[in-house]
C-alpha positions as CSV (number, residue, x, y, z in Angstrom):
1,M,0.0,0.0,0.0
2,M,1.2,3.5,-0.8
3,N,1.4,6.2,1.8
4,S,-1.7,8.3,1.8
5,I,-3.4,11.1,3.8
6,K,-7.1,11.1,4.7
7,F,-8.8,14.1,6.2
8,T,-12.3,15.3,6.8
9,V,-13.6,18.9,6.7
10,N,-16.8,20.5,7.8
11,K,-18.9,23.0,5.8
12,D,-16.4,25.8,6.8
13,L,-13.5,23.7,5.2
14,E,-12.0,23.2,8.7
15,I,-10.2,19.9,9.3
16,T,-12.2,17.7,11.7
17,A,-10.2,14.5,11.3
18,F,-6.7,13.8,9.9
19,S,-4.9,10.5,9.4
20,L,-1.6,9.6,7.8
21,L,-1.7,6.0,6.6
22,Q,1.8,4.4,6.4
23,D,3.2,1.6,4.3
24,D,3.1,-0.7,7.4
25,V,-0.7,-0.1,7.7
26,R,-0.3,1.8,11.0
27,E,-2.5,4.8,11.2
28,K,-1.1,8.0,12.8
29,T,-3.4,10.9,13.7
30,Q,-2.3,14.5,13.6
31,D,-4.3,16.5,16.1
32,D,-2.3,19.6,15.3
33,F,-4.3,20.1,12.1
34,L,-7.8,19.9,13.7
35,G,-9.8,23.1,13.4
36,I,-7.5,24.6,10.7
37,P,-8.9,25.4,7.2
38,Y,-7.6,22.6,4.9
39,N,-6.0,25.2,2.6
40,H,-3.7,26.3,5.4
41,V,-2.2,22.8,5.4
42,F,-2.5,21.8,1.7
43,P,-2.7,23.8,-1.5
44,K,-6.3,24.3,-2.7
45,I,-7.5,21.4,-4.8
46,I,-8.9,22.9,-8.0
47,D,-11.3,21.0,-10.3
48,D,-12.8,22.8,-13.3
49,D,-11.7,26.2,-11.9
50,R,-13.4,25.6,-8.5
51,D,-12.2,24.4,-5.2
52,A,-13.0,20.6,-5.4
53,I,-13.9,20.3,-1.8
54,E,-16.3,23.3,-2.0
55,K,-17.8,21.7,-5.1
56,V,-18.5,18.5,-3.3
57,L,-20.0,20.3,-0.3
58,S,-22.3,22.3,-2.6
59,D,-23.2,19.7,-5.2
60,G,-23.2,16.7,-2.9
61,L,-21.5,14.5,-5.5
62,P,-18.1,12.7,-5.2
63,I,-15.1,13.7,-7.2
64,V,-12.1,11.7,-8.3
65,I,-9.0,13.4,-9.7
66,N,-6.1,11.2,-10.9
67,D,-2.5,12.5,-11.3
68,Y,-3.2,15.9,-9.7
69,R,0.0,18.0,-9.4
70,F,0.8,19.6,-6.1
71,A,3.8,22.0,-5.9
72,S,5.9,21.6,-2.8
73,F,9.3,22.5,-1.3
74,F,10.4,19.1,-2.6
75,G,9.3,19.6,-6.2
76,E,6.2,18.4,-7.9
77,I,4.1,15.7,-6.2
78,M,1.6,13.7,-8.2
79,V,-1.4,12.5,-6.2
80,N,-4.7,10.7,-6.9
81,I,-7.5,12.5,-5.0
82,S,-10.9,11.3,-3.9
83,V,-13.4,13.7,-2.3
84,R,-16.8,12.4,-1.1
85,P,-19.6,14.1,0.7
86,V,-20.2,13.3,4.4
87,H,-23.9,13.2,5.3
88,D,-25.9,13.5,8.6
89,E,-28.8,11.3,9.5
90,A,-31.2,13.5,7.4
91,R,-28.9,13.0,4.4
92,N,-27.7,16.7,4.5
93,V,-24.1,17.2,3.4
94,V,-22.2,18.3,6.5
95,G,-18.7,17.8,5.3
96,A,-16.3,16.0,3.0
97,E,-13.8,13.2,3.3
98,V,-10.6,13.7,1.2
99,L,-8.1,10.9,0.4
100,L,-4.8,11.8,-1.1
101,E,-2.6,8.9,-2.4
102,H,0.6,9.6,-4.1
103,S,0.8,8.3,-7.7
104,N,4.6,8.5,-8.2
105,D,7.6,7.6,-6.1
106,C,7.5,10.5,-3.6
107,S,8.6,10.2,0.0
108,V,6.7,13.2,1.2
109,L,3.3,11.3,1.5
């Protein structure tokens, strides 16, 4: 399994859960990111000229983006991104779950 990052945001785009999934299948949580807008931790994820997470929150439909390019201090990072809506009991969209999986040999993720 490749390293990946999974996080959940609320309607205000604040991180409500964060996990770093390692090669050895251990899950590490990062409480330092909780309550922070996701775009203060990661670059905005743009899909069709819109923030992909905002798009999922407003449209209620999942998005998958393959080979998305993030710029970083270490150079370009290619990731596969999955964003899906999170619903409450009444089926209202209350947040989004984001999964970032690197799609090349990058040690950052």
